C-alpha positions as CSV (number, residue, x, y, z in Angstrom):
1,X,296.1,-71.1,-41.0
2,X,297.6,-73.8,-38.9
3,X,297.3,-71.6,-36.1
4,X,293.4,-71.3,-36.1
5,X,293.1,-75.1,-36.4
6,X,289.0,-74.9,-36.3
7,X,289.0,-72.6,-39.4
8,X,291.6,-75.0,-41.0
9,X,289.5,-78.1,-40.5
10,X,286.5,-76.2,-41.9
11,X,288.2,-74.8,-44.9
12,X,289.9,-78.1,-45.6
13,X,286.5,-80.0,-45.5
14,X,284.8,-77.5,-47.7
15,X,287.6,-77.7,-50.3
16,X,287.3,-81.5,-50.2
17,X,283.4,-81.4,-50.8
18,X,283.8,-78.5,-53.5
19,X,286.5,-80.4,-55.5
20,X,286.1,-84.2,-55.0
21,X,282.9,-85.2,-54.2
22,X,279.9,-85.8,-56.2
23,X,278.0,-82.5,-57.0
24,X,275.8,-80.6,-59.8
25,X,279.0,-79.7,-61.8
26,X,281.5,-82.3,-63.2
27,X,284.9,-82.5,-61.2
28,X,286.6,-81.1,-64.6
29,X,284.3,-78.1,-64.5
30,X,284.9,-77.2,-61.0
31,X,288.6,-77.5,-61.5
32,X,288.6,-75.1,-64.8
33,X,286.6,-72.8,-62.6
34,X,289.4,-72.9,-60.0
35,X,292.0,-72.3,-62.8
36,X,290.2,-69.4,-63.8
37,X,290.0,-67.9,-60.3
38,X,293.7,-68.6,-59.8
39,X,294.6,-67.0,-63.1
40,X,292.6,-64.0,-62.3
41,X,295.2,-63.5,-59.1
42,X,298.3,-64.8,-61.0
43,X,298.8,-67.5,-58.6
44,X,301.0,-70.0,-60.5
45,X,300.9,-72.5,-57.5
46,X,297.4,-72.9,-57.8
47,X,296.9,-72.7,-61.6
48,X,299.4,-75.6,-62.0
49,X,297.7,-77.9,-59.2
50,X,294.4,-77.2,-60.7
51,X,295.6,-78.0,-64.2
52,X,296.9,-81.4,-63.3
53,X,293.5,-82.1,-61.4
54,X,291.6,-81.0,-64.1
55,X,293.2,-83.3,-66.8
56,X,293.4,-86.3,-64.2
57,X,289.6,-85.9,-63.7
58,X,289.2,-86.1,-67.6
59,X,289.0,-82.6,-68.2
60,X,289.6,-81.7,-72.2
61,X,293.2,-80.3,-72.6
62,X,292.2,-78.2,-75.6
63,X,290.3,-76.1,-73.1
64,X,293.5,-75.1,-71.5
65,X,294.3,-72.9,-74.8
66,X,291.9,-70.4,-73.7
67,X,288.3,-69.4,-73.2
68,X,287.4,-69.9,-76.8
69,X,287.5,-73.6,-76.6
70,X,285.4,-73.8,-73.4
71,X,281.5,-74.2,-73.1
72,X,279.7,-71.1,-73.1
73,X,278.5,-71.6,-69.5
74,X,281.8,-71.4,-68.6
75,X,282.9,-68.4,-70.7
76,X,279.8,-66.6,-69.0
77,X,281.8,-67.2,-65.7
78,X,284.8,-65.1,-67.0
79,X,282.7,-61.9,-66.8
80,X,281.8,-62.6,-63.2
81,X,285.3,-63.6,-62.3
82,X,286.6,-60.2,-63.5
83,X,284.3,-58.7,-61.0
């Protein structure tokens, strides 16, 4: 992406706002959703990065044991994630 500096700047700004700034979803929820997406594509680098951020932002470690431990609204996203 470094060859497309304008796109890279927009991408990094968007990522910063989605994963770091105030918003309607708590930060741990955002990182858990990112973990779900990265797991769907089997990207261990992103999974590990978001697991660290999930825990740093106050995420409940038990959620990392599987979907049966997360709130229903996050479980519901799993079906959409499959699509």
